[in-house]
Each structure stands twice: as structure tokens, then as C-alpha cells.
Backbone of each chain as nested JSON, in Angstrom:
{
  "chains": [
    {"id": "A", "residues": [
      {"number": 1, "name": "MET", "atoms": {"N": [3.024, 9.764, -16.212], "CA": [3.067, 8.773, -15.133], "C": [4.189, 9.122, -14.158]}},
      {"number": 2, "name": "GLN", "atoms": {"N": [3.816, 9.393, -12.937], "CA": [4.833, 9.657, -11.927], "C": [4.487, 8.905, -10.655]}},
      {"number": 3, "name": "THR", "atoms": {"N": [5.48, 8.677, -9.841], "CA": [5.237, 7.917, -8.615], "C": [5.125, 8.863, -7.436]}},
      {"number": 4, "name": "THR", "atoms": {"N": [4.076, 8.662, -6.673], "CA": [3.816, 9.479, -5.49], "C": [3.737, 8.548, -4.3]}},
      {"number": 5, "name": "THR", "atoms": {"N": [4.277, 8.97, -3.198], "CA": [4.21, 8.147, -1.992], "C": [3.277, 8.795, -0.98]}},
      {"number": 6, "name": "PHE", "atoms": {"N": [2.392, 7.972, -0.431], "CA": [1.493, 8.427, 0.634], "C": [1.804, 7.637, 1.895]}},
      {"number": 7, "name": "GLN", "atoms": {"N": [1.62, 8.318, 3.017], "CA": [1.707, 7.632, 4.304], "C": [0.269, 7.483, 4.795]}},
      {"number": 8, "name": "VAL", "atoms": {"N": [-0.192, 6.236, 4.869], "CA": [-1.61, 5.973, 5.116], "C": [-1.774, 5.222, 6.433]}},
      {"number": 9, "name": "GLN", "atoms": {"N": [-2.705, 5.702, 7.248], "CA": [-2.981, 5.047, 8.54], "C": [-4.235, 4.205, 8.458]}},
      {"number": 10, "name": "GLY", "atoms": {"N": [-4.234, 3.082, 9.156], "CA": [-5.459, 2.321, 9.353], "C": [-5.631, 1.116, 8.456]}},
      {"number": 11, "name": "MET", "atoms": {"N": [-4.636, 0.805, 7.632], "CA": [-4.746, -0.399, 6.807], "C": [-4.36, -1.596, 7.671]}},
      {"number": 12, "name": "SER", "atoms": {"N": [-5.364, -2.338, 8.099], "CA": [-5.108, -3.379, 9.09], "C": [-4.987, -4.772, 8.508]}},
      {"number": 13, "name": "CYS", "atoms": {"N": [-5.364, -4.955, 7.259], "CA": [-5.367, -6.326, 6.711], "C": [-5.3, -6.282, 5.201]}},
      {"number": 14, "name": "GLY", "atoms": {"N": [-5.261, -7.457, 4.616], "CA": [-5.18, -7.562, 3.159], "C": [-6.382, -6.956, 2.453]}},
      {"number": 15, "name": "HIS", "atoms": {"N": [-7.56, -7.037, 3.098], "CA": [-8.743, -6.416, 2.495], "C": [-8.538, -4.914, 2.36]}},
      {"number": 16, "name": "CYS", "atoms": {"N": [-7.9, -4.315, 3.366], "CA": [-7.654, -2.869, 3.329], "C": [-6.711, -2.515, 2.18]}},
      {"number": 17, "name": "GLU", "atoms": {"N": [-5.694, -3.329, 1.989], "CA": [-4.771, -3.082, 0.868], "C": [-5.527, -3.12, -0.452]}},
      {"number": 18, "name": "ARG", "atoms": {"N": [-6.419, -4.095, -0.552], "CA": [-7.193, -4.23, -1.788], "C": [-8.121, -3.029, -1.959]}},
      {"number": 19, "name": "ALA", "atoms": {"N": [-8.726, -2.584, -0.865], "CA": [-9.644, -1.438, -0.954], "C": [-8.907, -0.188, -1.421]}},
      {"number": 20, "name": "VAL", "atoms": {"N": [-7.698, 0.036, -0.9], "CA": [-6.915, 1.205, -1.301], "C": [-6.493, 1.075, -2.771]}},
      {"number": 21, "name": "THR", "atoms": {"N": [-6.029, -0.11, -3.139], "CA": [-5.611, -0.337, -4.531], "C": [-6.771, -0.096, -5.488]}},
      {"number": 22, "name": "GLN", "atoms": {"N": [-7.935, -0.641, -5.135], "CA": [-9.092, -0.497, -6.025], "C": [-9.574, 0.951, -6.102]}},
      {"number": 23, "name": "ALA", "atoms": {"N": [-9.483, 1.669, -4.988], "CA": [-9.895, 3.072, -5.002], "C": [-9.019, 3.871, -5.961]}},
      {"number": 24, "name": "VAL", "atoms": {"N": [-7.719, 3.606, -5.923], "CA": [-6.797, 4.294, -6.827], "C": [-7.09, 3.897, -8.276]}},
      {"number": 25, "name": "GLN", "atoms": {"N": [-7.334, 2.613, -8.49], "CA": [-7.509, 2.142, -9.87], "C": [-8.889, 2.48, -10.441]}},
      {"number": 26, "name": "ARG", "atoms": {"N": [-9.851, 2.781, -9.579], "CA": [-11.112, 3.314, -10.105], "C": [-10.872, 4.708, -10.688]}},
      {"number": 27, "name": "LEU", "atoms": {"N": [-10.004, 5.451, -10.01], "CA": [-9.665, 6.795, -10.48], "C": [-8.801, 6.722, -11.736]}},
      {"number": 28, "name": "ASP", "atoms": {"N": [-7.85, 5.81, -11.74], "CA": [-6.911, 5.668, -12.857], "C": [-6.632, 4.188, -13.074]}},
      {"number": 29, "name": "PRO", "atoms": {"N": [-7.351, 3.577, -14.003], "CA": [-7.187, 2.134, -14.234], "C": [-5.754, 1.733, -14.599]}},
      {"number": 30, "name": "GLN", "atoms": {"N": [-4.968, 2.683, -15.098], "CA": [-3.571, 2.374, -15.468], "C": [-2.615, 2.475, -14.285]}},
      {"number": 31, "name": "ALA", "atoms": {"N": [-3.088, 2.945, -13.169], "CA": [-2.192, 3.152, -12.02], "C": [-1.644, 1.824, -11.505]}},
      {"number": 32, "name": "THR", "atoms": {"N": [-0.414, 1.864, -11.04], "CA": [0.104, 0.715, -10.293], "C": [0.302, 1.162, -8.843]}},
      {"number": 33, "name": "VAL", "atoms": {"N": [-0.008, 0.237, -7.946], "CA": [-0.015, 0.565, -6.518], "C": [0.823, -0.472, -5.787]}},
      {"number": 34, "name": "HIS", "atoms": {"N": [1.73, 0.005, -4.947], "CA": [2.474, -0.907, -4.089], "C": [2.298, -0.47, -2.652]}},
      {"number": 35, "name": "ILE", "atoms": {"N": [1.904, -1.414, -1.804], "CA": [1.599, -1.084, -0.414], "C": [2.482, -1.888, 0.521]}},
      {"number": 36, "name": "ASP", "atoms": {"N": [3.095, -1.201, 1.453], "CA": [3.769, -1.881, 2.559], "C": [2.923, -1.632, 3.808]}},
      {"number": 37, "name": "ARG", "atoms": {"N": [2.107, -2.623, 4.122], "CA": [1.111, -2.423, 5.165], "C": [1.744, -2.143, 6.516]}},
      {"number": 38, "name": "ALA", "atoms": {"N": [2.856, -2.791, 6.795], "CA": [3.499, -2.642, 8.106], "C": [3.866, -1.179, 8.368]}},
      {"number": 39, "name": "SER", "atoms": {"N": [4.379, -0.526, 7.346], "CA": [4.796, 0.871, 7.532], "C": [3.723, 1.859, 7.106]}},
      {"number": 40, "name": "GLY", "atoms": {"N": [2.692, 1.404, 6.403], "CA": [1.655, 2.293, 5.906], "C": [2.067, 3.055, 4.659]}},
      {"number": 41, "name": "LYS", "atoms": {"N": [3.176, 2.646, 4.047], "CA": [3.675, 3.359, 2.858], "C": [2.938, 2.852, 1.616]}},
      {"number": 42, "name": "VAL", "atoms": {"N": [2.372, 3.789, 0.852], "CA": [1.651, 3.45, -0.376], "C": [2.304, 4.208, -1.53]}},
      {"number": 43, "name": "ASP", "atoms": {"N": [2.892, 3.457, -2.449], "CA": [3.5, 4.064, -3.638], "C": [2.539, 3.913, -4.801]}},
      {"number": 44, "name": "VAL", "atoms": {"N": [2.225, 5.023, -5.437], "CA": [1.298, 4.998, -6.559], "C": [1.994, 5.571, -7.792]}},
      {"number": 45, "name": "ALA", "atoms": {"N": [2.022, 4.8, -8.859], "CA": [2.502, 5.307, -10.143], "C": [1.266, 5.608, -10.986]}},
      {"number": 46, "name": "SER", "atoms": {"N": [1.062, 6.863, -11.287], "CA": [-0.18, 7.281, -11.935], "C": [0.009, 8.648, -12.563]}},
      {"number": 47, "name": "SER", "atoms": {"N": [-0.816, 8.918, -13.55], "CA": [-0.808, 10.275, -14.123], "C": [-1.86, 11.16, -13.454]}},
      {"number": 48, "name": "ALA", "atoms": {"N": [-2.634, 10.595, -12.521], "CA": [-3.646, 11.403, -11.82], "C": [-2.967, 12.352, -10.835]}},
      {"number": 49, "name": "PRO", "atoms": {"N": [-3.599, 13.501, -10.589], "CA": [-3.013, 14.454, -9.636], "C": [-2.946, 13.864, -8.227]}},
      {"number": 50, "name": "ARG", "atoms": {"N": [-1.917, 14.234, -7.497], "CA": [-1.732, 13.734, -6.145], "C": [-2.966, 13.979, -5.267]}},
      {"number": 51, "name": "GLU", "atoms": {"N": [-3.586, 15.156, -5.419], "CA": [-4.741, 15.496, -4.577], "C": [-5.906, 14.542, -4.844]}},
      {"number": 52, "name": "ALA", "atoms": {"N": [-6.098, 14.191, -6.109], "CA": [-7.194, 13.287, -6.459], "C": [-6.924, 11.883, -5.911]}},
      {"number": 53, "name": "LEU", "atoms": {"N": [-5.673, 11.45, -5.976], "CA": [-5.307, 10.136, -5.431], "C": [-5.53, 10.13, -3.92]}},
      {"number": 54, "name": "ALA", "atoms": {"N": [-5.097, 11.19, -3.269], "CA": [-5.27, 11.286, -1.819], "C": [-6.751, 11.249, -1.451]}},
      {"number": 55, "name": "ALA", "atoms": {"N": [-7.576, 11.948, -2.234], "CA": [-9.015, 11.967, -1.941], "C": [-9.618, 10.579, -2.107]}},
      {"number": 56, "name": "ALA", "atoms": {"N": [-9.191, 9.853, -3.132], "CA": [-9.721, 8.506, -3.364], "C": [-9.379, 7.584, -2.201]}},
      {"number": 57, "name": "ILE", "atoms": {"N": [-8.168, 7.71, -1.687], "CA": [-7.749, 6.87, -0.552], "C": [-8.529, 7.272, 0.699]}},
      {"number": 58, "name": "ALA", "atoms": {"N": [-8.662, 8.57, 0.919], "CA": [-9.372, 9.044, 2.105], "C": [-10.837, 8.621, 2.085]}},
      {"number": 59, "name": "GLN", "atoms": {"N": [-11.437, 8.604, 0.897], "CA": [-12.849, 8.208, 0.789], "C": [-13.08, 6.764, 1.202]}},
      {"number": 60, "name": "GLU", "atoms": {"N": [-12.042, 5.946, 1.154], "CA": [-12.17, 4.564, 1.64], "C": [-12.112, 4.486, 3.16]}},
      {"number": 61, "name": "GLY", "atoms": {"N": [-11.849, 5.629, 3.791], "CA": [-11.869, 5.656, 5.251], "C": [-10.491, 5.632, 5.89]}},
      {"number": 62, "name": "TYR", "atoms": {"N": [-9.449, 5.883, 5.106], "CA": [-8.089, 5.858, 5.651], "C": [-7.537, 7.275, 5.749]}},
      {"number": 63, "name": "SER", "atoms": {"N": [-6.727, 7.485, 6.783], "CA": [-6.128, 8.803, 6.982], "C": [-4.773, 8.862, 6.311]}},
      {"number": 64, "name": "ILE", "atoms": {"N": [-4.518, 9.965, 5.647], "CA": [-3.202, 10.208, 5.066], "C": [-2.489, 11.205, 5.963]}},
      {"number": 65, "name": "THR", "atoms": {"N": [-1.3, 10.829, 6.378], "CA": [-0.591, 11.682, 7.341], "C": [0.546, 12.424, 6.649]}}
    ]},
    {"id": "B", "residues": [
      {"number": 1, "name": "MET", "atoms": {"N": [-33.25, -23.914, 11.783], "CA": [-32.479, -22.688, 12.023], "C": [-32.094, -22.625, 13.493]}},
      {"number": 2, "name": "GLN", "atoms": {"N": [-30.826, -22.642, 13.776], "CA": [-30.391, -22.484, 15.152], "C": [-29.227, -21.504, 15.199]}},
      {"number": 3, "name": "THR", "atoms": {"N": [-29.034, -20.922, 16.359], "CA": [-27.961, -19.942, 16.479], "C": [-26.736, -20.572, 17.123]}},
      {"number": 4, "name": "THR", "atoms": {"N": [-25.602, -20.359, 16.473], "CA": [-24.337, -20.892, 16.964], "C": [-23.392, -19.722, 17.158]}},
      {"number": 5, "name": "THR", "atoms": {"N": [-22.622, -19.76, 18.217], "CA": [-21.663, -18.688, 18.459], "C": [-20.245, -19.209, 18.238]}},
      {"number": 6, "name": "PHE", "atoms": {"N": [-19.472, -18.437, 17.504], "CA": [-18.059, -18.757, 17.285], "C": [-17.209, -17.648, 17.893]}},
      {"number": 7, "name": "GLN", "atoms": {"N": [-16.062, -18.029, 18.38], "CA": [-15.082, -17.055, 18.832], "C": [-14.004, -17.004, 17.751]}},
      {"number": 8, "name": "VAL", "atoms": {"N": [-13.893, -15.876, 17.069], "CA": [-13.057, -15.785, 15.869], "C": [-11.942, -14.769, 16.091]}},
      {"number": 9, "name": "GLN", "atoms": {"N": [-10.733, -15.168, 15.763], "CA": [-9.578, -14.27, 15.908], "C": [-9.191, -13.676, 14.561]}},
      {"number": 10, "name": "GLY", "atoms": {"N": [-8.74, -12.435, 14.583], "CA": [-8.098, -11.853, 13.405], "C": [-8.978, -10.943, 12.573]}},
      {"number": 11, "name": "MET", "atoms": {"N": [-10.214, -10.706, 13.012], "CA": [-11.059, -9.767, 12.265], "C": [-10.662, -8.35, 12.671]}},
      {"number": 12, "name": "SER", "atoms": {"N": [-9.941, -7.684, 11.805], "CA": [-9.347, -6.401, 12.199], "C": [-10.126, -5.199, 11.708]}},
      {"number": 13, "name": "CYS", "atoms": {"N": [-11.051, -5.375, 10.789], "CA": [-11.729, -4.205, 10.22], "C": [-13.069, -4.608, 9.642]}},
      {"number": 14, "name": "GLY", "atoms": {"N": [-13.784, -3.623, 9.142], "CA": [-15.096, -3.887, 8.565], "C": [-15.056, -4.815, 7.362]}},
      {"number": 15, "name": "HIS", "atoms": {"N": [-13.936, -4.76, 6.601], "CA": [-13.821, -5.69, 5.473], "C": [-13.811, -7.13, 5.968]}},
      {"number": 16, "name": "CYS", "atoms": {"N": [-13.152, -7.343, 7.102], "CA": [-13.078, -8.7, 7.652], "C": [-14.465, -9.181, 8.066]}},
      {"number": 17, "name": "GLU", "atoms": {"N": [-15.235, -8.293, 8.688], "CA": [-16.6, -8.658, 9.061], "C": [-17.389, -9.066, 7.83]}},
      {"number": 18, "name": "ARG", "atoms": {"N": [-17.223, -8.297, 6.774], "CA": [-17.956, -8.593, 5.54], "C": [-17.495, -9.927, 4.963]}},
      {"number": 19, "name": "ALA", "atoms": {"N": [-16.187, -10.184, 5.008], "CA": [-15.66, -11.44, 4.467], "C": [-16.228, -12.638, 5.219]}},
      {"number": 20, "name": "VAL", "atoms": {"N": [-16.308, -12.538, 6.534], "CA": [-16.853, -13.626, 7.34], "C": [-18.348, -13.798, 7.049]}},
      {"number": 21, "name": "THR", "atoms": {"N": [-19.063, -12.683, 7.007], "CA": [-20.504, -12.746, 6.717], "C": [-20.757, -13.392, 5.36]}},
      {"number": 22, "name": "GLN", "atoms": {"N": [-20.001, -12.964, 4.369], "CA": [-20.209, -13.495, 3.02], "C": [-19.836, -14.971, 2.929]}},
      {"number": 23, "name": "ALA", "atoms": {"N": [-18.807, -15.373, 3.669], "CA": [-18.412, -16.788, 3.655], "C": [-19.547, -17.647, 4.206]}},
      {"number": 24, "name": "VAL", "atoms": {"N": [-20.157, -17.179, 5.284], "CA": [-21.275, -17.925, 5.878], "C": [-22.456, -17.942, 4.906]}},
      {"number": 25, "name": "GLN", "atoms": {"N": [-22.72, -16.805, 4.281], "CA": [-23.906, -16.725, 3.422], "C": [-23.704, -17.391, 2.062]}},
      {"number": 26, "name": "ARG", "atoms": {"N": [-22.462, -17.625, 1.677], "CA": [-22.249, -18.463, 0.492], "C": [-22.675, -19.896, 0.801]}},
      {"number": 27, "name": "LEU", "atoms": {"N": [-22.375, -20.309, 2.028], "CA": [-22.754, -21.667, 2.449], "C": [-24.26, -21.764, 2.639]}},
      {"number": 28, "name": "ASP", "atoms": {"N": [-24.845, -20.743, 3.25], "CA": [-26.287, -20.741, 3.555], "C": [-26.822, -19.325, 3.338]}},
      {"number": 29, "name": "PRO", "atoms": {"N": [-27.393, -19.08, 2.152], "CA": [-27.865, -17.73, 1.83], "C": [-28.914, -17.205, 2.811]}},
      {"number": 30, "name": "GLN", "atoms": {"N": [-29.569, -18.112, 3.546], "CA": [-30.589, -17.683, 4.51], "C": [-29.997, -17.338, 5.873]}},
      {"number": 31, "name": "ALA", "atoms": {"N": [-28.742, -17.591, 6.058], "CA": [-28.129, -17.369, 7.37], "C": [-28.137, -15.888, 7.732]}},
      {"number": 32, "name": "THR", "atoms": {"N": [-28.305, -15.616, 9.014], "CA": [-28.065, -14.259, 9.494], "C": [-26.83, -14.299, 10.392]}},
      {"number": 33, "name": "VAL", "atoms": {"N": [-26.03, -13.256, 10.281], "CA": [-24.735, -13.218, 10.963], "C": [-24.642, -11.922, 11.749]}},
      {"number": 34, "name": "HIS", "atoms": {"N": [-24.276, -12.014, 12.998], "CA": [-24.006, -10.811, 13.776], "C": [-22.603, -10.91, 14.357]}},
      {"number": 35, "name": "ILE", "atoms": {"N": [-21.816, -9.863, 14.136], "CA": [-20.414, -9.891, 14.553], "C": [-20.131, -8.751, 15.511]}},
      {"number": 36, "name": "ASP", "atoms": {"N": [-19.51, -9.083, 16.618], "CA": [-18.961, -8.056, 17.506], "C": [-17.444, -8.124, 17.355]}},
      {"number": 37, "name": "ARG", "atoms": {"N": [-16.931, -7.221, 16.534], "CA": [-15.513, -7.311, 16.159], "C": [-14.589, -7.164, 17.353]}},
      {"number": 38, "name": "ALA", "atoms": {"N": [-14.973, -6.276, 18.279], "CA": [-14.101, -6.006, 19.433], "C": [-13.831, -7.289, 20.217]}},
      {"number": 39, "name": "SER", "atoms": {"N": [-14.855, -8.092, 20.4], "CA": [-14.689, -9.313, 21.192], "C": [-14.412, -10.542, 20.32]}},
      {"number": 40, "name": "GLY", "atoms": {"N": [-14.605, -10.421, 19.005], "CA": [-14.432, -11.563, 18.12], "C": [-15.606, -12.528, 18.128]}},
      {"number": 41, "name": "LYS", "atoms": {"N": [-16.714, -12.118, 18.734], "CA": [-17.879, -13.003, 18.839], "C": [-18.692, -12.944, 17.551]}},
      {"number": 42, "name": "VAL", "atoms": {"N": [-18.951, -14.109, 16.974], "CA": [-19.73, -14.198, 15.742], "C": [-20.934, -15.099, 16.006]}},
      {"number": 43, "name": "ASP", "atoms": {"N": [-22.121, -14.529, 15.938], "CA": [-23.352, -15.298, 16.103], "C": [-23.937, -15.591, 14.727]}},
      {"number": 44, "name": "VAL", "atoms": {"N": [-24.184, -16.856, 14.473], "CA": [-24.727, -17.259, 13.187], "C": [-26.042, -17.991, 13.41]}},
      {"number": 45, "name": "ALA", "atoms": {"N": [-27.109, -17.518, 12.785], "CA": [-28.378, -18.242, 12.778], "C": [-28.491, -18.917, 11.423]}},
      {"number": 46, "name": "SER", "atoms": {"N": [-28.473, -20.24, 11.436], "CA": [-28.394, -20.986, 10.181], "C": [-28.824, -22.416, 10.416]}},
      {"number": 47, "name": "SER", "atoms": {"N": [-29.274, -23.052, 9.359], "CA": [-29.577, -24.483, 9.458], "C": [-28.369, -25.331, 9.052]}},
      {"number": 48, "name": "ALA", "atoms": {"N": [-27.282, -24.693, 8.637], "CA": [-26.079, -25.452, 8.258], "C": [-25.398, -26.012, 9.511]}},
      {"number": 49, "name": "PRO", "atoms": {"N": [-24.721, -27.158, 9.353], "CA": [-24.018, -27.74, 10.509], "C": [-22.908, -26.807, 11.005]}},
      {"number": 50, "name": "ARG", "atoms": {"N": [-22.704, -26.823, 12.302], "CA": [-21.68, -25.984, 12.918], "C": [-20.305, -26.202, 12.291]}},
      {"number": 51, "name": "GLU", "atoms": {"N": [-19.972, -27.454, 11.99], "CA": [-18.65, -27.769, 11.425], "C": [-18.476, -27.094, 10.062]}},
      {"number": 52, "name": "ALA", "atoms": {"N": [-19.537, -27.098, 9.272], "CA": [-19.464, -26.486, 7.936], "C": [-19.316, -24.97, 8.047]}},
      {"number": 53, "name": "LEU", "atoms": {"N": [-20.025, -24.384, 8.997], "CA": [-19.904, -22.933, 9.214], "C": [-18.487, -22.581, 9.661]}},
      {"number": 54, "name": "ALA", "atoms": {"N": [-17.973, -23.365, 10.58], "CA": [-16.609, -23.127, 11.072], "C": [-15.598, -23.238, 9.932]}},
      {"number": 55, "name": "ALA", "atoms": {"N": [-15.785, -24.223, 9.072], "CA": [-14.859, -24.409, 7.946], "C": [-14.919, -23.216, 7.002]}},
      {"number": 56, "name": "ALA", "atoms": {"N": [-16.133, -22.711, 6.764], "CA": [-16.281, -21.559, 5.854], "C": [-15.56, -20.338, 6.413]}},
      {"number": 57, "name": "ILE", "atoms": {"N": [-15.664, -20.128, 7.715], "CA": [-14.988, -18.989, 8.349], "C": [-13.473, -19.183, 8.312]}},
      {"number": 58, "name": "ALA", "atoms": {"N": [-13.035, -20.38, 8.614], "CA": [-11.592, -20.668, 8.626], "C": [-10.982, -20.492, 7.237]}},
      {"number": 59, "name": "GLN", "atoms": {"N": [-11.753, -20.861, 6.209], "CA": [-11.229, -20.739, 4.84], "C": [-10.976, -19.286, 4.452]}},
      {"number": 60, "name": "GLU", "atoms": {"N": [-11.623, -18.351, 5.136], "CA": [-11.341, -16.934, 4.876], "C": [-10.047, -16.486, 5.558]}},
      {"number": 61, "name": "GLY", "atoms": {"N": [-9.458, -17.368, 6.338], "CA": [-8.172, -17.039, 6.951], "C": [-8.263, -16.643, 8.411]}},
      {"number": 62, "name": "TYR", "atoms": {"N": [-9.398, -16.924, 9.051], "CA": [-9.571, -16.552, 10.45], "C": [-9.527, -17.793, 11.329]}},
      {"number": 63, "name": "SER", "atoms": {"N": [-8.995, -17.62, 12.527], "CA": [-8.905, -18.74, 13.468], "C": [-10.12, -18.744, 14.372]}},
      {"number": 64, "name": "ILE", "atoms": {"N": [-10.662, -19.93, 14.572], "CA": [-11.755, -20.097, 15.524], "C": [-11.164, -20.719, 16.785]}},
      {"number": 65, "name": "THR", "atoms": {"N": [-11.4, -20.059, 17.898], "CA": [-10.775, -20.531, 19.144], "C": [-11.817, -21.212, 20.025]}}
    ]}
  ]
}
């Protein structure tokens, strides 16, 4: 379990936060996700590889910068 | 069945459109909903009273102007 930070664009509301959280947790049900929507900072504590987490977030339609 | 138009503030993304649509259809499963997110215009064809539709939308956290 390690924490990775992503910078994510396009999360405009609480539904978006939930969509990103759920995308990560579908990949890794044990993951914990903390989102600061104002800054777009997404902290993920997970044993999944960073690339897989990034892909899960991107598949929801958000850009990682 | 009549069509009512609401002017709704705060729908920022596709999730919001879905939330508004689902709120209306929980009240009236036969309702049809068309949303133009850019303008905030929500057209609802439903036999439910306008006040009840407005309340359902407001309960999702959106302002009707």
C-alpha cells in the first residue's frame, strides 16, 4: 500500500469526486481516495500500480496532468 | 402529460444531468426529461405537478431560478 498523488482536471462537482473514487475502488476495493476538488489533487493509497490507477481515472473522462 | 420548462443553476457535468433526470423519474417514471446544460434549461414532460417536479430537482441540490 503506497500513496500516489494525481493532478486531475475536470472534476466539477461532488458526482465527479464519487465517479473518480468509485473508478479507483473498482480497480482496488481496498484503496482509499482523498480528493481536493478545488485544486484537482487526488491522493490514492493503494497497492495497484500507478499506471493502472491513472487509466481507471482517465476512463471516467478526466485528464491527468 | 404536459411539458414544463425549468431554469436550473449548478448543473456542471453529465453526472448532474443524470441526477436531475433520475430525480424527476423517481417522482414520475413516465416523465421524459431534456436538459441543455449550457443554458440550464430543463424541459420535463410529465403529468406530475410543476411544484413537485421543482421540489425533486431542488432536493438534488440545484437551484431553480
